[in-house]
C-alpha positions in Angstrom: -20.4 18.6 -0.5 -18.3 21.6 0.5 -14.9 22.2 2.1 -15.1 23.2 5.8 -11.4 23.5 6.6 -7.9 22.3 5.9 -4.9 21.8 8.1 -1.3 21.6 6.7 -0.1 19.3 9.6 2.9 21.6 10.2 4.0 21.0 6.7 4.2 17.3 7.2 1.1 15.9 5.4 1.4 12.9 3.2 -1.2 11.0 5.2 -1.5 7.2 4.8 -4.3 4.8 5.0 -4.9 5.1 8.7 -7.6 7.5 9.8 -9.6 7.2 13.0 -12.0 9.4 15.0 -12.5 9.3 18.8 -15.2 11.2 20.7 -14.4 11.6 24.3 -15.2 14.2 27.0 -17.3 16.2 24.6 -14.4 16.6 22.1 -13.5 14.9 18.9 -10.0 13.7 18.1 -8.7 12.7 14.7 -5.8 10.3 14.4 -3.8 10.2 11.2 -1.2 7.8 10.0 1.5 9.1 7.6 2.6 7.5 4.3 6.2 7.8 5.3 8.5 9.6 7.8 9.6 11.5 9.6 6.2 11.7 11.1 4.7 8.6 12.9 1.1 9.8 13.6 -0.7 13.1 14.2 -3.6 13.9 16.6 -5.9 16.8 15.9 -8.8 18.3 17.7 -11.7 18.5 15.2 -14.5 19.3 17.6 -15.0 22.4 15.5 -14.7 21.1 12.0 -14.1 24.6 10.7 -11.0 25.1 12.9 -9.0 21.8 13.4 -6.0 22.1 15.7 -2.9 20.0 15.8 -2.4 18.6 19.3 0.3 15.9 18.9 2.8 14.8 16.2 5.2 12.1 16.9 8.3 11.0 14.9 9.7 7.7 13.7 13.0 6.4 14.9 14.6 6.3 11.4 14.0 6.8 7.8 13.6 3.1 6.9 10.3 2.6 8.8 6.8 3.8 8.0 3.5 3.8 10.0 1.0 3.9 7.2 -1.9 2.3 9.1 -3.5 2.8 12.5 -6.8 2.0 14.3 -8.6 3.4 17.3 -11.2 1.6 19.5 -11.9 0.7 23.1 -9.5 3.3 24.4 -6.6 2.0 22.4 -4.5 3.3 19.5 -2.8 0.6 17.4 -0.1 1.6 15.0 1.4 -0.6 12.3 5.2 -0.4 11.5 6.7 -1.6 8.2 10.4 -1.4 7.4 12.1 -1.0 4.1 14.1 -4.1 4.2 13.5 -7.5 5.9 15.3 -7.8 9.2 15.1 -4.1 10.1 13.3 -2.8 13.2 10.8 -1.7 14.5 8.5 -4.0 12.6 5.1 -5.0 14.0 2.4 -3.1 16.0 2.5 -0.7 18.9 -0.3 -0.2 21.3 -1.1 3.0 23.1 -3.5 3.9 25.9 -5.9 6.8 25.1 -6.9 7.7 28.6 -5.6 11.1 27.6 -6.6 11.3 23.9 -4.1 14.0 23.0 -1.2 12.2 24.7 -1.2 8.5 23.6 0.8 6.4 26.1 2.7 3.4 24.9 1.7 0.2 26.7 2.6 -2.6 24.4 4.5 -3.8 21.3 4.3 -6.9 19.2 7.6 -7.6 17.4 7.0 -9.1 14.0 10.4 -8.5 12.6 12.4 -11.3 11.1 15.0 -12.2 8.5 12.4 -12.3 5.8 9.7 -10.0 7.3 9.1 -6.3 6.6 6.6 -6.2 9.5 3.1 -4.9 9.3 1.5 -3.0 6.5 -2.1 -2.9 7.8 -3.9 -3.1 11.1 -7.7 -3.3 11.5 -9.3 -3.0 14.9 -12.9 -2.1 15.8 -12.7 -3.0 19.5 -13.0 -6.2 21.4 -10.4 -8.9 21.7 -8.8 -9.2 18.3 -6.9 -7.0 15.8 -6.4 -8.1 12.2 -3.1 -7.5 10.4 -1.5 -7.8 7.0 2.0 -8.6 8.1 5.1 -10.8 8.0 6.3 -12.6 11.0 9.6 -13.7 12.5 9.2 -17.2 11.2 7.6 -16.5 7.8 9.4 -17.9 4.8 7.8 -16.5 1.7 8.4 -18.5 -1.5 8.9 -15.3 -3.4 10.1 -12.0 -1.9 7.0 -10.1 -2.9 4.7 -12.6 -1.1 5.9 -11.6 2.4 2.7 -10.5 4.2 -0.5 -12.4 5.1 -3.4 -12.2 7.5 -2.5 -12.6 11.2 -5.0 -12.3 14.1 -3.7 -10.7 17.3 -5.1 -11.1 20.8 -5.3 -7.7 22.5 -7.2 -8.9 25.7 -4.0 -7.8 27.5 -2.9 -4.8 25.5 0.4 -4.7 27.3 1.1 -8.2 26.0 -0.3 -8.6 22.5 0.0 -12.1 21.2 -0.6 -13.9 17.9 -3.8 -15.9 17.9 -4.0 -17.2 14.3 -2.7 -16.9 10.8 -3.5 -17.8 7.2 -1.8 -17.4 3.9 -2.6 -18.2 0.3 -1.5 -21.8 -0.3 1.8 -22.0 -2.2 3.2 -18.6 -1.0 5.3 -20.0 1.8 8.2 -22.4 1.5 7.2 -26.0 2.4 3.6 -25.6 1.2 2.1 -28.7 -0.4 0.5 -26.4 -3.1 2.7 -25.1 -5.9 3.6 -21.4 -6.0 1.0 -19.2 -7.9 1.9 -18.2 -11.4 3.5 -14.8 -11.4 1.9 -12.0 -13.4 4.1 -11.6 -16.4 4.2 -7.8 -16.7 3.1 -6.3 -13.4 4.0 -8.5 -10.4 2.9 -6.8 -7.2 3.0 -9.9 -5.1 0.6 -12.5 -3.7 0.3 -10.9 -0.3 -2.4 -9.4 1.9 -2.8 -5.7 1.8 -5.8 -5.3 4.1 -7.9 -7.4 6.5 -11.3 -6.1 7.4 -13.8 -7.6 9.9 -17.3 -6.3 10.4 -18.0 -6.4 14.2 -21.5 -7.5 13.4 -20.1 -10.6 11.6 -16.9 -11.4 13.6 -16.5 -14.8 12.0 -15.6 -13.4 8.6 -12.5 -11.6 7.4 -12.4 -9.8 4.1 -8.9 -9.6 2.5 -7.5 -7.6 -0.4 -4.7 -10.0 -1.4 -3.1 -7.9 -4.2 -2.3 -10.2 -7.1 -4.2 -13.0 -5.3 -7.6 -11.2 -5.7 -10.4 -10.8 -3.1 -10.6 -13.4 -0.4 -13.2 -14.2 2.4 -12.0 -16.2 5.4 -13.9 -18.1 8.0 -12.3 -17.0 11.3 -14.9 -18.5 13.7 -11.9 -20.5 15.0 -9.3 -17.7 15.2 -6.5 -20.2 15.6 -7.4 -22.0 12.3 -8.8 -19.6 9.7 -10.0 -21.3 6.5 -10.8 -20.1 3.0 -14.5 -19.5 2.3 -14.2 -18.1 -1.2 -11.9 -16.2 -3.5 -12.3 -14.1 -6.6 -9.2 -13.8 -8.7 -10.0 -11.5 -11.7 -6.3 -11.3 -12.8 -6.4 -11.7 -15.7 -7.9 -9.7 -17.3 -7.2 -7.1 -14.7 -3.5 -6.5 -14.0 -3.7 -7.3 -10.3 -3.3 -5.3 -7.1 -6.6 -5.9 -5.3 -5.9 -3.2 -2.7 -8.8 -3.1 -0.3 -11.9 -5.2 0.4 -14.7 -4.1 2.6 -17.6 -6.2 4.1 -21.2 -5.4 3.1 -23.5 -3.9 4.3 -20.9 -2.2 1.9 -18.6 -4.7 0.3 -16.2 -3.4 -2.2 -12.9 -4.3 -3.9 -10.8 -1.2 -4.5 -13.7 0.8 -5.9 -17.0 -1.0 -6.4 -19.0 -4.1 -5.7 -22.4 -5.3 -6.9 -23.4 -8.0 -4.5 -24.2 -7.6 -0.8 -22.6 -10.1 1.5 -25.7 -10.6 3.6 -26.8 -14.0 2.5 -26.3 -17.1 4.6 -23.9 -18.4 2.0 -20.9 -16.1 1.8 -19.9 -14.9 -1.6 -17.3 -12.7 -3.2 -18.6 -9.5 -4.8 -17.9 -8.6 -8.3 -15.1 -6.2 -8.4 -13.7 -3.5 -10.7 -11.3 -0.7 -10.7 -7.8 -2.0 -10.3 -5.4 0.9 -10.5 -3.7 1.5 -13.8 -0.3 -0.1 -14.2 1.4 3.3 -14.3 0.3 4.2 -10.8 1.2 1.0 -9.1 4.3 0.4 -7.0 5.4 -1.8 -4.2 4.2 -0.5 -0.8 
């Protein structure tokens, strides 16, 4: 591996978890989310990987919102917005048309703000009808303030009018649940909330969720309106928590590594390792 180039993004780096590549009209466009403001997202021309060029860089409306996650597919750019405190705006997802890749055009917004919602931390979209979020909602009532985001499926068949299609949360994490709230981690409590929701387009009936202190979760989403739990691996303890990211296999992993492919007819959770050290973890 060797370095081909570097771009300083006009001095506004600090890129987040959203990175997407679009090839169109013989050119390649790289879309980058930013960990925090003032930048919303950046668009670069990386057709020549040795000479990337910054084409577009948008800004956020205020300092209490971040757009840490984005996705690109089917001519759409979807950007997630999370606010610092529940009740602030904008919180949710914004949809842009990429007919002109260097000039995304806003065409839709799904408002997921609410009195106890910080909005959307993650958006996953690989094309087709549905996007997959880790988010709060206007009507969510977390039993604990740290448990405020869960998987939500959004219908993008009309990108100008995105609509919720389904949701699921870890039982016990919303007020009124029949299940008791989960036992808090005594030393490092990062919350029982979804961080990412990944769906392999070749297996669209499964969602793979990194649920922070709730572990690694697989959902059956064949009925998008009623997701159900297939399996869960909660390895906290002995790990301190914070299952950050889970990816389906062909290449399944939880944070860093996995040992079992998820290609059998009976879905399983992979063995996971590599939770971040306590000193590096903070609420995001």
